[in-house]
N, C-alpha and C positions, 0 to 999 in steps of 0.2 A: 504493500500500500504506500510505496514511497512517493507516488504521484498524487497523494491526497493532500489538498491544501485547505486549511481552515481560514476563512476570510470574512471580514465584516463588510459593511455597506460603503458606498461611495461617500466622499467627504467624511472620512472616518473620525469618530470621536473616541474618547478614552474607553468607553464600554466595549465598542466594537473591536478595538485593537487589543485590549487586555484579555477579553474573552477568547479571541483568536489565539493569542500566545499561550494562555493557560490550557485551553482545550487541546491544542496541538501537542503540548508537552505531555498531558495526561494520556492522550490516545496514541502517541507515537507518530503523529502526522507532522506536516510543515505548516507554520503560520505564514500568513500573507496579509497584505493591505491593498485597498483599492484606491488609494490616493495619498496625498501628502499629509503628514501628521501635524496637528495643531500644537501650540506651545505647552498646553496642559499635559497632553499625552507624552510629549518628549520629556517633560519634567518627571513624570511618574516612571517612565522607563529608565531614565537615568538614576533616579533615586534607588530603584531596586536592582539595578545592574543588568538590564536587558537591552539588546540591540533592536533597532527597528526591524519589523518583519519585512520580508521581500515584497517589493512592489510587483503585483501580478497584473500584467496588461494583456497577456495572451493566455487564454484558458484552454486552448485546443489540446486535446489529449489528456486533460487533467480531470480528476474527480474533486468535487468541492463540498466542503461542509460549511454551510452558511450560519453565521452567528450574528445576532442583533439585527436581523432583517430577513425578509423573505420576498417582498414585492419586486417585480421585474424591473421597475424603473430605478431601483436602488441597487441592483445586482451588477456585479462586474460582467456576468454572463448574459445580462439582458433577458430577452424573451426565451432564450434557449435554456430549458430546465434539465436537459438530458444528462448533464454532468453532475447535477446536485444529488448527493447520496445521503445527506443528513442536514437537519436544521435544528438549531437551538436558538430560541428567540422569545422576547417578551412583548412583542407588538401584535396588533391585529393581523389576522392571517388572510393573505390574498395570493395563494400559490397554487399553480396547476401543474401536474406532472402526469405522465402516462404510465408510471409504475410506482409501487409502494416504496416509501423510504422511511427512515427513522426520523420522527419529529418530536421535539420536546419544546412545548410552548406553554408558558405559565404566566399569569398576571402578576408578576413581581416587579420591583423597581428597577432592576437591571438584569441583563443577561448573565453578568458575573454572579449575581445572587443565585440564579438557577444552577450554574456550574458548581458553585460552592455547596449548595444544598445537596446535590446528588453525588459529589465527590469529596466530601469533607474528610473521609477516612484517609484519602491519599494526600490531601492538602495539609493535614495536621503536622506532617513532617517536612513541609516545604514553606518556610516563612516568607521567602521572596514571592512565591506564587500567591500566598495569602495577601501580601502587600499590594500586588497588582489588583486582585479581586476587590479588596477593600477600597482602593482608590477609585475604581470604576463605579462601584456601588455608591460611594459618596458623591461622585460626579453626576451620575444619572439621576439620583434622588435629590440633588441640590442640597446635600447635607440634611436629608430627611424632610426638607421643606416642600418638595414636590408632592402633589396629590397622588402620584403613582406609588408613593412609599407605602409599604405594608409593615405590619408588626414583624413579619417574618424577615424582612430586610434588616430591621433593627437588631433582631436576635442574631442573625447570621453575621452582621457587621461586628457585633461585640465579640463573637467567637473568632472571626478573622483577625481582629485587632490584637487579641491575646496571642494568637499564633505569630503574627507579624511583629510583635513587640511595640505596638502603638498604644501609649497610655491614655491619650486624650483624643478620642475619635473626632469630636467637633473641631478641635483646634487643627487637627490634621486635615480635615475637610476644607477648612478656611485657607490653610496653607496651599492646598491644591487649587482652589478657586481664585486665589490672588494672582496666580501665574498669568492668567489672561483675563483678569477682571477689569481691564481698561481697553478702550478702543482709540485712545488718543494717539495720533500719529500713524495709525495703521491704514493701509490702502483700503478704500471702501469696498472693493470687490472681495478682498480677503475677509473683511468683517461680515459681509452678507453671506458669502459662500462657505465660511468656515464650518458651519454645521447646517447643511442645506440638503433637503430631500425633495424629490419629485413625487407627486401623487396623481392617481387617476381617479377623479371624482365624477362618476357618471359619464365617463367618456371625455371629460374636460381635464386638460393638463394643468395642474396647479403646483407651484413651487413654494415651499415654506422654509425659510431660514430662521435661525435663532442664535443669539449670543447672550451670554450671561455676564453682567457687569455689576460693579459695586456702586455706581452713581449714574442714574438715568439721565442726568443732565448732559453727560457725554454724548448720548444719542440725540438729545434735543439740539445740541450745538451743531450736529451734522445732519439734521433732518433733510435739508435740501439735497445734499449729496446722496443720502440713502434713497430718497424718493426718485431722484433722477436715475440712479443706477438700476433700481428694480423696475422702473418703467422701460428702460432700454432692454433689460433682460427679458421682460414680458414680450416686448415687440419682436425681439430677435429670436426668441426661443419657442415661439408658437404657444405661449401660455394663455389660458383664460384668466389667470390671476397669479401674481407673485406677491407673497407676504413675507414680512420680516419682523420677528419679535425680538425687541431689546428687553431682556428680562433682568430687572433689578432684584438681586437676591437678598438685599437688605430690606427694601420696601415690600418685597414679595408681591410683585405685579409686573406686567409687561406693557410696553408701548408697542402696538401692532401697526407697523407701516405697511401699506399695500398699494399695488397698482392693479386696477381692475374695477369692476362694478361696485360702487359703495353700497348699493342695495343688498348685495350678497353679504357684505360685512354686517350691515344692520340686522339682516334677517338671522345671521348666525349668532350674534352676540347680544341682540336686543337693545343696542344703543346706536344712535346715529353718529357716525365718525365725524371728526372735525378735519375737514380737508382730506388728507391722505393718511390719517393715522387715528388711532383710538387707544385710550388708556384702559387696560383691563386689570383691575385690582384682583389680587389673589391668583392670577393666571401665571403658572410657572411651567407648565408642561405642554409641549407641542403635541405629544402623542395623545394625551387625555383631554386637554382643554382647548386646543386650537384646531387641530386637524378634524376631529369628529364633528363639531358644529359647522365647520366650513363644508365638509363633505355632505352633511344633511342639507345645508342651504343650497348647494349646487344641484342636489338631486330632487329638491322640492318642486 
């Protein structure tokens, strides 16, 4: 099985990369990535002594284990599902294949939580792997502030912290988030596309990006740049809508910038946007609080 690669989604985040590395090591496979790593993920890999996974651009002749995603628009292999032999994911499921494969899909806060849950017996003797899993869990749950967080995530995080030698879980989570908690001076394309996914909502192509920051004013100061970029992206990419959430992890809310029909936004969130954006208090999760109401609005 030397040609089996474990790989996360395009525009990889910490959960997709760390889950690929850990699962590959546990299974004797190879880990891979589907794009460039962000600063947070690089920080985590460096902290626990792991190299960046191989960038996999050509999947011909390879077997793939998908982690942290399953939809075709987010896969390195696109519409071709023939090489996918297994999936481990915590997102909604939209996968079609012509043969049975192993699928582990649970409604937990991160894919790394799922891997830790099912392989804790092996992880107990591997503190560096536990560190990766904990980092990704804290990143994806926004240090337990995201509504995707479950009690099981908190219990598993405590166990992983003990194995990894992390005394203060919350402080460690803040340390991770501070790495890229600012967008000052960063190119606007990298800000919007850092954590970006394409979706199919009733036959409509919709792109949703998200960044987590410590001060929402940084996003307000660059509103014109953000709106211009997502409008250009919408027009050039054949999108029905492009949305970008700047999520303030201290205020626990998101400013949702968008290019597209404002009526869709109003229908989805029950509030009339002000120009090209809308403040959404308490909204922290793209997966649970942004994508589902948008999908419902497009299909209505």
